[in-house]
N, CA, C and O of each residue as an XYZ file, in Angstrom:
348
protein
N     120.012    139.677     94.042
C     120.325    138.758     94.890
C     119.552    138.423     96.464
O     119.768    139.050     97.500
N     118.797    137.491     96.327
C     117.617    137.448     97.522
C     118.659    136.681     98.800
O     119.538    135.821     98.761
N     117.969    137.580    100.008
C     118.722    137.215    101.328
C     118.685    135.791    101.801
O     117.519    135.397    101.774
N     119.346    135.060    102.137
C     119.626    133.677    102.883
C     118.433    133.714    103.983
O     118.248    134.613    104.804
N     117.684    132.562    103.819
C     116.580    132.354    104.930
C     117.430    131.772    105.931
O     118.345    130.975    105.719
N     116.982    132.325    107.261
C     117.424    131.716    108.510
C     116.166    131.046    109.062
O     115.041    131.539    108.987
N     116.462    129.903    109.612
C     115.598    129.056    110.630
C     114.762    129.997    111.759
O     115.522    130.606    112.512
N     113.562    130.177    111.958
C     113.044    130.447    112.865
C     113.643    130.042    114.460
O     113.695    128.890    114.891
N     114.059    131.232    115.181
C     114.642    130.872    116.093
C     113.895    130.539    117.490
O     114.293    130.013    118.529
N     112.696    131.043    117.100
C     111.881    130.516    118.228
C     110.580    129.393    117.836
O     109.460    129.849    117.604
N     110.785    128.223    117.798
C     110.036    127.441    116.793
C     108.508    127.232    117.500
O     108.581    126.895    118.682
N     107.669    127.322    117.169
C     106.365    127.064    118.096
C     106.419    125.653    118.817
O     106.799    124.763    118.056
N     106.137    125.255    120.063
C     105.973    124.319    120.746
C     105.167    123.385    119.957
O     104.159    123.837    119.413
N     105.429    122.292    119.831
C     104.758    120.729    119.206
C     104.286    119.796    119.972
O     105.294    119.371    120.536
N     103.318    119.154    120.386
C     102.851    118.008    121.176
C     103.376    117.061    120.744
O     103.412    116.913    119.522
N     103.967    116.092    121.628
C     104.605    114.972    121.207
C     103.628    113.835    120.676
O     102.732    113.492    121.447
N     103.710    113.237    119.475
C     102.708    112.486    119.096
C     103.585    110.836    119.397
O     104.731    110.546    119.053
N     102.755    110.122    120.013
C     103.185    108.538    120.399
C     102.847    107.926    119.246
O     101.976    108.199    118.419
N     103.735    106.970    119.303
C     103.699    105.950    118.158
C     102.351    105.047    118.410
O     102.019    104.784    119.566
N     101.585    104.579    117.287
C     100.594    103.755    117.938
C     100.918    102.214    118.335
O     101.854    101.851    117.623
N     100.544    101.273    119.114
C     101.172    100.129    119.470
C     101.066     99.095    118.255
O      99.967     98.577    118.058
N     102.081     98.783    117.476
C     102.004     98.016    116.289
C     101.508     96.696    116.519
O     100.776     96.080    115.745
N     101.992     96.240    117.749
C     101.835     94.653    118.224
C     100.056     94.753    118.073
O      99.352     94.259    117.192
N      99.635     95.603    119.311
C      98.215     95.763    119.386
C      97.396     95.641    118.280
O      96.339     95.012    118.233
N      98.042     96.407    117.191
C      97.351     96.967    116.140
C      97.235     95.462    115.342
O      96.100     95.169    114.964
N      97.956     94.818    115.156
C      98.275     93.637    114.404
C      97.247     92.546    114.983
O      96.524     91.884    114.240
N      97.254     92.416    116.479
C      96.370     91.753    116.989
C      94.548     92.302    116.666
O      93.602     91.519    116.579
N      94.496     93.277    116.585
C      93.327     93.629    116.420
C      93.001     93.003    115.225
O      92.121     92.150    115.114
N      93.781     93.467    114.236
C      93.291     93.013    112.579
C      93.389     91.594    112.758
O      92.431     91.194    112.096
N      93.932     90.620    113.227
C      93.715     89.114    113.297
C      92.422     88.946    114.009
O      91.670     88.135    113.467
N      91.987     89.501    115.069
C      90.846     89.370    115.704
C      89.703     89.662    115.017
O      88.692     88.997    115.246
N      89.688     90.833    113.952
C      88.727     91.330    113.395
C      88.576     90.264    112.005
O      87.550     89.998    111.378
N      89.771     89.844    111.815
C      89.517     88.805    110.721
C      88.551     87.566    110.838
O      87.712     87.102    110.066
N      88.966     87.220    112.039
C      88.395     85.908    112.554
C      86.754     86.208    112.476
O      85.856     85.408    112.216
N      86.657     87.791    112.825
C      85.162     87.778    112.649
C      84.526     88.222    111.277
O      83.386     88.602    111.013
N      85.513     88.069    110.583
C      85.204     88.620    109.257
C      84.970     89.760    108.620
O      84.323     89.947    107.590
N      85.750     90.787    109.551
C      85.912     91.988    109.089
C      87.292     92.225    108.485
O      88.271     91.693    109.010
N      87.397     92.870    107.586
C      88.895     93.637    106.941
C      89.324     94.739    107.392
O      88.575     95.699    107.215
N      90.599     94.979    108.090
C      90.834     95.850    108.517
C      92.350     96.541    107.513
O      93.213     95.850    106.973
N      92.274     97.928    107.521
C      93.507     98.338    106.665
C      94.537     99.036    107.606
O      94.537    100.259    107.744
N      95.295     98.325    108.162
C      96.406     98.917    109.229
C      96.785    100.330    108.767
O      96.525    101.308    109.468
N      97.406    100.430    107.576
C      98.006    101.583    107.361
C      97.118    102.700    107.229
O      97.482    103.872    107.325
N      95.877    102.295    106.995
C      94.738    103.343    106.960
C      94.665    103.741    108.187
O      94.830    104.933    108.443
N      94.427    102.898    109.088
C      93.931    103.215    110.598
C      95.002    104.370    111.210
O      94.805    105.234    112.063
N      96.407    103.989    110.310
C      97.527    105.050    111.008
C      97.341    106.634    110.485
O      97.870    107.522    111.154
N      96.839    106.858    109.688
C      96.647    107.944    109.053
C      95.137    108.734    108.736
O      94.945    109.912    108.434
N      94.168    107.636    108.924
C      92.571    108.160    108.956
C      92.027    107.947    110.190
O      91.898    106.765    110.512
N      91.580    109.011    111.175
C      91.309    108.743    112.620
C      89.845    108.292    112.287
O      89.421    107.359    112.969
N      88.988    108.836    111.309
C      87.603    108.399    111.082
C      87.343    107.149    111.029
O      86.455    106.571    111.656
N      88.397    106.508    109.994
C      88.472    104.948    109.800
C      88.612    104.184    110.899
O      87.797    103.314    111.203
N      89.525    104.422    111.483
C      90.239    103.713    112.514
C      89.024    103.960    113.769
O      88.750    102.857    114.241
N      88.379    104.855    114.311
C      87.276    104.762    115.116
C      85.896    103.954    114.688
O      85.018    103.533    115.441
N      85.976    103.870    113.251
C      84.719    102.864    112.632
C      85.062    101.750    112.799
O      84.205    100.939    113.151
N      86.362    101.341    112.616
C      86.741    100.050    113.105
C      86.425     99.464    114.090
O      85.844     98.392    114.260
N      87.049    100.616    115.131
C      87.030    100.114    116.561
C      85.814    100.044    117.190
O      85.580     99.242    118.095
N      84.787    101.083    116.631
C      83.329    100.696    117.371
C      82.874     99.595    116.347
O      81.753     99.366    116.801
N      82.993     98.851    115.377
C      82.324     97.889    114.447
C      82.739     96.500    115.788
O      81.961     95.655    116.230
N      84.240     96.716    116.147
C      84.976     95.713    117.195
C      84.140     95.767    118.526
O      84.163     94.655    119.052
N      83.389     96.702    119.269
C      82.617     96.770    120.264
C      81.392     95.957    119.754
O      80.857     95.331    120.669
N      80.943     95.836    118.819
C      79.979     95.046    118.420
C      80.322     93.672    118.197
O      79.630     92.962    117.467
N      81.191     93.317    118.693
C      81.781     91.541    118.449
C      81.402     90.874    119.932
O      81.622     91.433    121.006
N      80.798     89.586    119.769
C      80.593     88.702    120.756
C      81.851     88.112    121.372
O      81.790     87.292    122.288
N      83.285     88.656    120.716
C      84.745     88.358    121.442
C      85.450     89.037    122.225
O      86.282     89.772    121.694
N      85.370     89.022    123.527
C      85.711     89.910    124.508
C      87.177     90.482    124.342
O      87.478     91.624    124.689
N      88.121     89.520    123.742
C      89.107     89.807    123.648
C      89.352     90.816    122.455
O      90.294     91.608    122.436
N      88.397     90.697    121.461
C      88.683     91.691    120.592
C      88.103     93.150    120.813
O      88.484     94.108    120.142
N      86.997     93.247    121.973
C      86.596     94.362    122.455
C      87.606     94.987    123.209
O      87.916     96.152    122.960
N      88.258     94.222    124.270
C      89.624     94.723    124.919
C      90.594     95.081    124.047
O      91.186     96.072    124.474
N      90.947     94.757    123.166
C      91.764     95.212    122.058
C      91.538     96.146    121.419
O      92.448     96.871    121.019
N      90.163     96.393    121.132
C      90.053     97.691    120.472
C      89.929     99.012    121.719
O      90.271    100.177    121.517
N      89.401     98.511    122.908
C      89.576     99.738    123.867
C      90.741     99.948    124.210
O      90.846    101.017    124.813
N      92.066     99.164    124.042
C      93.251     99.339    124.295
C      93.760    100.586    123.165
O      94.395    101.596    123.466
N      93.250    100.165    121.703
C      93.347    100.832    120.634
C      93.123    102.200    120.756
O      93.943    103.084    120.511
N      91.847    102.354    121.188
C      91.080    103.548    121.618
C      91.828    104.666    122.346
O      91.811    105.878    122.128
N      92.612    103.824    123.435
C      93.438    104.901    124.699
C      94.255    105.256    123.892
O      94.347    106.473    123.732
N      94.980    104.531    123.237
C      96.246    104.950    122.106
C      95.924    106.088    121.295
O      96.723    107.014    121.157
N      94.718    106.065    120.715
C      94.245    107.173    119.396
C      93.802    108.289    120.403
O      94.058    109.428    120.012
N      93.197    108.187    121.601
C      92.823    109.673    122.647
C      94.012    109.779    123.201
O      93.582    110.415    124.163
N      95.368    109.686    123.464
C      96.388    110.343    123.860
C      97.086    110.870    122.926
O      97.894    111.734    123.267
N      96.984    110.526    121.566
C      97.349    111.508    120.782
C      96.276    112.568    120.112
O      96.686    113.254    119.176
N      95.264    112.683    120.446
C      94.171    113.583    119.915
C      94.582    114.978    120.455
O      95.696    115.295    120.872
N      93.687    115.601    120.385
C      93.924    117.237    120.903
C      93.365    117.366    122.229
O      92.411    116.800    122.763
N      94.273    118.340    122.684
C      93.801    118.603    124.058
C      92.610    119.142    124.611
O      92.379    120.055    123.818
N      91.750    119.168    125.415
C      90.541    119.314    125.236
C      90.583    120.642    125.747
O      91.557    120.970    126.425
N      89.533    121.574    125.485
C      89.405    122.910    125.484
C      88.738    123.153    126.478
O      87.716    122.497    126.681
N      89.187    124.271    127.457
C      88.497    124.615    128.889
C      87.639    125.807    128.334
O      87.860    126.530    127.362
N      86.635    125.805    129.195
C      85.904    127.017    128.364
C      85.420    128.055    130.044
O      84.814    129.123    129.958
């Protein structure tokens, strides 16, 4: 008979992950669609490289609202990123 497994009494600390602002994301998708660019919001939530590519594309737009929205979203992704390394 195998012994019962117990939970680790000292779990490693984890950094909190903040939810992405869904309202801002919806506005971003709408503004991108006005420019003719499709955005997959669920993919933006799980694929950071895709999200950053969309945000970079938004910065090429002549629409200031889209650029500001992209900047706000970039800040949301940045706060969930890895902590900077100190050398």
